[in-house]
VMD Tcl script that draws the C-alpha trace (Angstrom):
set ca {
  {-0.90 19.20 -7.99}
  {2.43 20.10 -9.52}
  {2.81 21.49 -13.06}
  {4.41 18.22 -14.21}
  {1.56 16.17 -12.80}
  {-1.04 18.45 -14.41}
  {0.72 18.20 -17.79}
  {0.87 14.41 -17.47}
  {-2.82 14.20 -16.58}
  {-3.83 16.40 -19.52}
  {-1.65 14.42 -21.94}
  {-2.99 11.08 -20.73}
  {-6.59 12.23 -21.13}
  {-6.10 13.69 -24.63}
  {-4.02 10.88 -26.20}
  {-5.07 7.33 -27.02}
  {-2.85 4.30 -26.59}
  {-1.77 2.52 -29.77}
  {-3.01 -0.99 -30.49}
  {0.58 -2.18 -30.85}
  {1.49 -1.02 -27.36}
  {-1.65 -2.59 -25.89}
  {-0.62 -5.93 -27.41}
  {2.95 -5.56 -26.08}
  {1.63 -4.81 -22.59}
  {-0.80 -7.75 -22.74}
  {1.89 -10.22 -23.79}
  {4.37 -8.84 -21.25}
  {1.83 -9.12 -18.44}
  {1.10 -12.73 -19.32}
  {4.76 -13.75 -19.56}
  {5.66 -12.01 -16.30}
  {2.82 -13.39 -14.20}
  {3.25 -16.93 -15.56}
  {6.20 -17.41 -13.17}
  {3.73 -17.51 -10.32}
  {1.91 -20.59 -11.60}
  {4.48 -22.98 -13.03}
  {4.47 -25.08 -9.85}
  {0.79 -26.01 -9.84}
  {0.75 -28.92 -12.34}
  {4.12 -30.09 -11.02}
  {3.17 -30.49 -7.36}
  {2.98 -34.28 -7.43}
  {6.36 -34.55 -9.19}
  {7.98 -32.01 -6.85}
  {6.61 -33.87 -3.83}
  {8.06 -37.14 -5.17}
  {11.38 -35.62 -6.20}
  {12.00 -33.82 -2.91}
  {10.50 -36.64 -0.78}
  {7.79 -34.54 0.87}
  {4.02 -34.96 1.27}
  {1.49 -33.56 -1.21}
  {0.27 -31.18 1.48}
  {3.79 -29.80 1.99}
  {4.29 -29.42 -1.77}
  {0.94 -27.64 -2.02}
  {2.28 -24.95 0.29}
  {4.71 -23.90 -2.46}
  {1.76 -22.28 -4.23}
  {0.84 -20.49 -1.02}
  {4.41 -19.19 -0.63}
  {4.40 -17.89 -4.21}
  {1.18 -16.03 -3.59}
  {2.38 -14.64 -0.26}
  {5.44 -13.32 -2.11}
  {3.17 -11.84 -4.76}
  {1.08 -10.13 -2.07}
  {4.25 -8.69 -0.49}
  {5.36 -7.41 -3.89}
  {1.99 -5.82 -4.47}
  {2.19 -4.04 -1.16}
  {5.84 -2.92 -1.25}
  {6.87 -2.85 -4.95}
  {3.81 -1.87 -6.98}
  {3.34 1.55 -5.26}
  {6.73 2.49 -6.71}
  {4.95 2.74 -10.08}
  {3.51 6.10 -8.99}
  {6.85 7.30 -7.58}
  {9.44 6.20 -10.15}
  {9.84 6.14 -13.91}
  {7.98 2.94 -14.77}
  {10.09 1.61 -17.64}
  {13.26 1.54 -15.55}
  {11.42 0.01 -12.58}
  {9.96 -2.73 -14.78}
  {13.33 -3.67 -16.29}
  {15.03 -3.89 -12.88}
  {12.30 -6.09 -11.39}
  {12.40 -8.39 -14.42}
  {16.15 -8.78 -14.00}
  {15.69 -10.00 -10.43}
  {12.94 -12.36 -11.65}
  {15.41 -14.06 -14.00}
  {17.75 -14.76 -11.08}
  {14.94 -16.29 -8.99}
  {13.95 -18.65 -11.81}
  {17.51 -19.91 -12.16}
  {17.73 -20.33 -8.39}
  {14.50 -22.35 -8.29}
  {15.82 -24.71 -10.95}
  {18.80 -25.73 -8.78}
  {17.10 -25.81 -5.36}
  {18.30 -28.82 -3.33}
  {15.30 -29.12 -0.99}
  {11.80 -27.82 -0.25}
  {12.77 -24.88 2.03}
  {15.21 -23.47 -0.54}
  {12.71 -23.94 -3.37}
  {10.06 -22.28 -1.23}
  {12.35 -19.29 -0.62}
  {13.01 -18.83 -4.33}
  {9.31 -19.18 -5.18}
  {8.50 -16.61 -2.49}
  {10.96 -14.18 -4.10}
  {9.72 -15.17 -7.56}
  {6.18 -14.32 -6.52}
  {7.39 -10.92 -5.33}
  {9.04 -10.12 -8.67}
  {6.04 -11.36 -10.68}
  {4.19 -8.20 -9.61}
  {5.74 -6.45 -12.60}
  {2.53 -7.51 -14.35}
  {0.59 -5.33 -11.91}
  {2.84 -2.38 -12.73}
  {2.06 -2.85 -16.42}
  {-1.75 -2.93 -15.97}
  {-2.09 0.50 -14.30}
  {0.53 1.79 -16.76}
  {-1.85 0.78 -19.56}
  {-4.77 2.43 -17.74}
  {-2.77 5.66 -17.43}
  {-1.84 5.70 -21.12}
  {-5.43 5.00 -22.23}
  {-8.11 7.63 -22.84}
  {-11.12 7.77 -20.52}
  {-13.51 6.28 -23.09}
  {-11.25 3.30 -23.85}
  {-9.85 2.49 -20.42}
  {-12.11 -0.47 -19.69}
  {-11.37 -2.02 -23.09}
  {-7.61 -1.48 -22.73}
  {-7.54 -2.87 -19.19}
  {-9.65 -5.80 -20.37}
  {-7.23 -6.54 -23.23}
  {-4.14 -6.35 -21.01}
  {-5.90 -8.44 -18.37}
  {-6.76 -11.02 -21.04}
  {-3.03 -11.34 -21.74}
  {-2.29 -11.57 -18.04}
  {-4.96 -14.20 -17.47}
  {-3.89 -16.25 -20.47}
  {-0.38 -16.16 -19.03}
  {-1.70 -17.51 -15.73}
  {-3.58 -20.34 -17.40}
  {-1.19 -21.26 -20.21}
  {1.68 -21.31 -17.72}
  {0.19 -24.56 -16.43}
  {0.13 -26.06 -19.92}
  {3.72 -25.07 -20.70}
  {4.87 -26.20 -17.26}
  {3.14 -29.56 -17.55}
  {4.58 -30.31 -21.00}
  {8.15 -29.30 -20.13}
  {7.93 -31.04 -16.77}
  {6.70 -34.27 -18.36}
  {9.66 -34.46 -20.74}
  {12.50 -32.69 -18.93}
  {11.55 -32.70 -15.24}
  {10.28 -29.95 -12.98}
  {13.67 -28.25 -12.60}
  {13.89 -27.61 -16.33}
  {10.58 -25.70 -16.20}
  {12.15 -22.86 -14.23}
  {15.33 -22.80 -16.28}
  {13.41 -22.65 -19.56}
  {11.11 -19.95 -18.13}
  {14.09 -17.63 -17.66}
  {14.59 -17.38 -21.45}
  {11.38 -15.44 -22.32}
  {11.99 -13.23 -19.30}
  {15.33 -12.11 -20.76}
  {13.62 -11.46 -24.11}
  {10.93 -9.46 -22.29}
  {13.55 -7.16 -20.77}
  {14.87 -6.33 -24.26}
  {11.42 -5.78 -25.81}
  {10.00 -3.63 -23.02}
  {13.09 -1.47 -22.86}
  {12.58 -0.73 -26.57}
  {8.78 -0.38 -26.65}
  {7.67 1.26 -23.40}
  {7.42 5.05 -23.38}
  {9.19 7.08 -20.73}
  {6.48 8.67 -18.58}
  {7.15 10.95 -15.63}
  {5.95 9.69 -12.22}
  {2.35 10.72 -11.51}
  {2.82 11.31 -7.78}
  {6.47 11.73 -6.72}
  {6.62 11.47 -2.93}
  {8.70 9.74 -0.24}
  {8.34 5.94 -0.27}
  {7.11 5.79 3.30}
  {4.42 8.33 2.52}
  {3.36 6.31 -0.51}
  {2.93 3.19 1.62}
  {0.84 5.13 4.12}
  {-1.29 6.50 1.30}
  {-2.27 2.96 0.26}
  {-3.98 2.55 3.61}
  {-5.50 6.01 3.24}
  {-7.02 5.04 -0.12}
  {-8.67 2.04 1.50}
  {-9.97 4.24 4.30}
  {-11.30 6.98 2.02}
  {-12.93 4.88 -0.75}
  {-15.71 2.47 0.30}
  {-15.94 1.30 -3.32}
  {-12.30 0.20 -3.14}
  {-13.00 -1.80 0.02}
  {-16.00 -3.54 -1.54}
  {-14.13 -4.34 -4.76}
  {-11.15 -5.62 -2.75}
  {-13.39 -7.97 -0.76}
  {-15.03 -9.36 -3.85}
  {-11.72 -9.71 -5.68}
  {-10.19 -11.56 -2.73}
  {-13.10 -14.01 -2.68}
  {-12.82 -14.57 -6.43}
  {-9.11 -15.32 -6.21}
  {-9.74 -17.64 -3.24}
  {-12.15 -19.68 -5.39}
  {-9.71 -19.65 -8.30}
  {-6.75 -20.82 -6.20}
  {-8.85 -23.34 -4.28}
  {-9.56 -25.14 -7.55}
  {-6.25 -24.84 -9.39}
  {-4.16 -25.87 -6.36}
  {-6.10 -29.11 -5.82}
  {-6.83 -29.98 -9.45}
  {-3.36 -31.51 -9.91}
  {-4.01 -33.95 -7.05}
  {-7.43 -34.90 -8.46}
  {-6.10 -35.56 -11.95}
  {-3.00 -37.42 -10.75}
  {-5.14 -39.89 -8.79}
  {-8.02 -42.26 -9.61}
  {-9.86 -42.41 -11.95}
  {-7.69 -40.21 -14.19}
  {-4.03 -41.01 -13.37}
  {-2.82 -38.23 -15.69}
  {0.80 -37.13 -16.02}
  {2.11 -33.58 -15.74}
  {1.70 -32.82 -19.46}
  {-1.99 -33.74 -19.54}
  {-2.66 -31.91 -16.28}
  {-1.03 -28.84 -17.73}
  {-3.30 -28.98 -20.79}
  {-6.25 -28.13 -18.56}
  {-4.91 -24.58 -18.63}
  {-6.18 -24.41 -22.23}
  {-9.74 -24.96 -20.99}
  {-9.29 -22.18 -18.48}
  {-7.90 -19.94 -21.21}
  {-11.24 -20.12 -23.01}
  {-12.90 -18.68 -19.91}
  {-10.26 -15.97 -19.63}
  {-11.37 -14.49 -22.97}
  {-14.34 -13.12 -21.00}
  {-12.06 -10.33 -19.77}
  {-12.33 -8.30 -22.97}
  {-16.14 -8.43 -22.93}
  {-16.17 -7.49 -19.24}
  {-14.07 -4.39 -19.98}
  {-16.51 -3.25 -22.68}
  {-19.46 -3.71 -20.31}
  {-17.68 -1.53 -17.75}
  {-17.07 1.20 -20.38}
  {-20.83 1.20 -21.10}
  {-21.75 1.69 -17.44}
  {-22.86 -1.87 -16.67}
  {-20.14 -2.76 -14.18}
  {-22.54 -3.42 -11.26}
  {-24.81 -5.86 -13.09}
  {-21.82 -7.53 -14.75}
  {-20.17 -8.02 -11.36}
  {-23.25 -9.77 -9.96}
  {-23.58 -11.96 -13.04}
  {-19.95 -13.04 -12.98}
  {-20.13 -13.79 -9.24}
  {-23.16 -16.01 -9.84}
  {-21.22 -17.82 -12.57}
  {-18.46 -18.62 -10.05}
  {-20.96 -20.05 -7.56}
  {-22.68 -22.23 -10.19}
  {-19.40 -23.49 -11.69}
  {-18.59 -25.71 -8.72}
  {-21.51 -28.03 -9.52}
  {-20.00 -29.26 -12.83}
  {-16.59 -29.25 -11.13}
  {-17.99 -31.57 -8.46}
  {-19.45 -33.86 -11.11}
  {-16.04 -33.76 -12.80}
  {-14.55 -35.97 -10.11}
  {-15.57 -38.92 -12.31}
  {-16.65 -37.32 -15.59}
  {-14.06 -35.47 -17.67}
  {-16.61 -33.52 -19.74}
  {-18.16 -31.97 -16.64}
  {-14.73 -31.07 -15.31}
  {-13.87 -29.24 -18.54}
  {-17.18 -27.36 -18.47}
  {-16.58 -26.37 -14.87}
  {-13.07 -25.08 -15.61}
  {-14.29 -22.82 -18.44}
  {-17.27 -21.50 -16.46}
  {-15.36 -20.91 -13.23}
  {-12.50 -19.08 -14.93}
  {-14.94 -16.96 -16.95}
  {-16.67 -15.86 -13.75}
  {-13.49 -15.09 -11.84}
  {-11.80 -13.21 -14.68}
  {-14.92 -11.24 -15.61}
  {-15.30 -10.14 -11.99}
  {-11.64 -9.15 -11.88}
  {-11.85 -6.85 -14.91}
  {-15.07 -5.11 -13.82}
  {-13.55 -4.60 -10.38}
  {-10.32 -3.11 -11.70}
  {-12.05 -0.82 -14.21}
  {-13.99 0.72 -11.33}
  {-10.98 0.90 -9.01}
  {-8.84 2.74 -11.61}
  {-11.58 5.35 -12.02}
  {-11.29 6.41 -8.37}
  {-8.05 8.43 -8.67}
  {-6.09 8.92 -11.89}
  {-2.87 9.88 -10.07}
  {-2.85 6.91 -7.72}
  {-3.44 3.95 -10.02}
  {-0.35 2.02 -8.94}
  {-1.24 2.50 -5.28}
  {-4.87 1.57 -5.97}
  {-3.53 -1.54 -7.67}
  {-1.36 -2.24 -4.63}
  {-4.36 -2.04 -2.31}
  {-6.68 -4.08 -4.51}
  {-4.23 -6.74 -5.67}
  {-2.61 -7.22 -2.26}
  {-5.94 -8.24 -0.80}
  {-6.73 -10.14 -3.99}
  {-3.70 -12.39 -3.58}
  {-4.10 -12.67 0.16}
  {-7.42 -14.25 -0.82}
  {-5.53 -16.46 -3.27}
  {-3.04 -17.59 -0.63}
  {-5.90 -18.43 1.76}
  {-7.69 -20.31 -1.02}
  {-4.56 -22.36 -1.84}
  {-3.96 -23.28 1.79}
  {-7.65 -24.04 2.33}
  {-7.72 -26.22 -0.77}
  {-4.73 -28.30 0.36}
  {-6.29 -28.82 3.81}
  {-9.78 -29.60 2.49}
  {-8.53 -32.02 -0.14}
  {-6.54 -33.97 2.44}
  {-9.42 -34.04 4.92}
  {-12.59 -34.17 2.79}
  {-11.50 -34.87 -0.77}
  {-12.81 -33.24 -3.93}
  {-16.33 -32.85 -2.52}
  {-15.06 -30.65 0.30}
  {-13.14 -28.47 -2.15}
  {-16.20 -27.93 -4.37}
  {-18.51 -27.23 -1.44}
  {-16.12 -24.54 -0.20}
  {-15.89 -23.05 -3.71}
  {-19.67 -22.79 -4.01}
  {-19.88 -21.03 -0.63}
  {-17.21 -18.57 -1.73}
  {-19.19 -17.85 -4.91}
  {-22.32 -17.12 -2.87}
  {-20.33 -14.74 -0.68}
  {-19.15 -12.97 -3.86}
  {-22.78 -12.36 -4.85}
  {-23.53 -10.91 -1.42}
  {-20.54 -8.56 -1.51}
  {-21.21 -7.57 -5.13}
  {-24.77 -6.57 -4.30}
  {-23.35 -3.71 -2.24}
  {-21.31 -2.09 -5.03}
  {-24.10 0.05 -6.54}
  {-25.25 1.40 -3.16}
  {-21.70 2.23 -2.06}
  {-20.84 3.93 -5.36}
  {-24.00 6.06 -5.20}
  {-23.18 7.11 -1.63}
  {-19.65 8.08 -2.69}
  {-20.99 10.21 -5.56}
  {-23.39 12.01 -3.23}
  {-20.61 12.67 -0.72}
  {-18.35 14.02 -3.49}
  {-21.05 16.37 -4.83}
  {-21.83 17.63 -1.33}
  {-18.15 18.41 -0.76}
}
mol new
graphics top color blue
foreach p $ca { graphics top sphere $p radius 0.5 }
foreach p [lrange $ca 0 end-1] q [lrange $ca 1 end] { graphics top cylinder $p $q radius 0.2 }
display resetview
């Protein structure tokens, strides 16, 4: 370890992050990641406007998530190598250009290309989360990560509401043009508020990419948490990708604005993230992970009943999102504890697989809804939840084995 790295590590462990900065990071994460989800309540309108099938329009969500996964793999590791504030501002600038490009796209392939690039630039949120973890003290890291993740998750869910309302009144193209405005404001605010922190692990870029694979190889806990996170995101995307088709058809026949309002129900579940972070700080991450996974599995029963009963659908949305987001925070709190100097690369490993799961869930949802309807979607979601329980049951055993190996070394 270099002298600069040692000084940074000592400073990070002795100082505590201010509440103001935590709030700024939470809001910034939510605004940045929202770009990834604006399309979901607009899929029916995009399909009609560009004269394509609902299945083809549904693939726009998959392209966004593939772009996000590529950004996680190739952009997020730069957070350990470069000065983060400058990196964040540059990526946000590119994000503004992709939003403007999406708003003027003439056909589906061009729109898909801009959404792919937009997904890649949305990973700035995943540079901010490990940044917050680095600035936080050891005894507050779970709470800080939980708070920033709450902002991020609210951004994901409220993006649908904002998108649906704007799309209803101004059309889907206006959604992307309007979204560029808060991104410009975010560049100004973050440039003023974020501290300048020296890179934690300066190294050649190619070496950093190789080290992501090495982290996966060397940390069984990381592999387990990645698998469970990927399953959780698959369930999440499976539902949110197909929900717009359910609500646009019989018996609901809702417009974009009403469909978007369902993000508010999901936002209530996202508030679980703060509680999950506190449970992790108290040493209950394993039990919390199992409980949240069980919540995901159970949630698809009220979601299934929601095909014809709005109240059950709302209950299912809150419960499912609470389970997915709670699992996400407990997973990340444990992942960040593995190596304090590699948090951006740990994020790259975890979140790349997380959004690969999301892309698979989106594609699976579009296929299942076309072939088997809402019942097929909910059956697949319940199976995914059960798999999450099975994977989560391994976390305690794997962590104990890692601790024994570390003490023996």
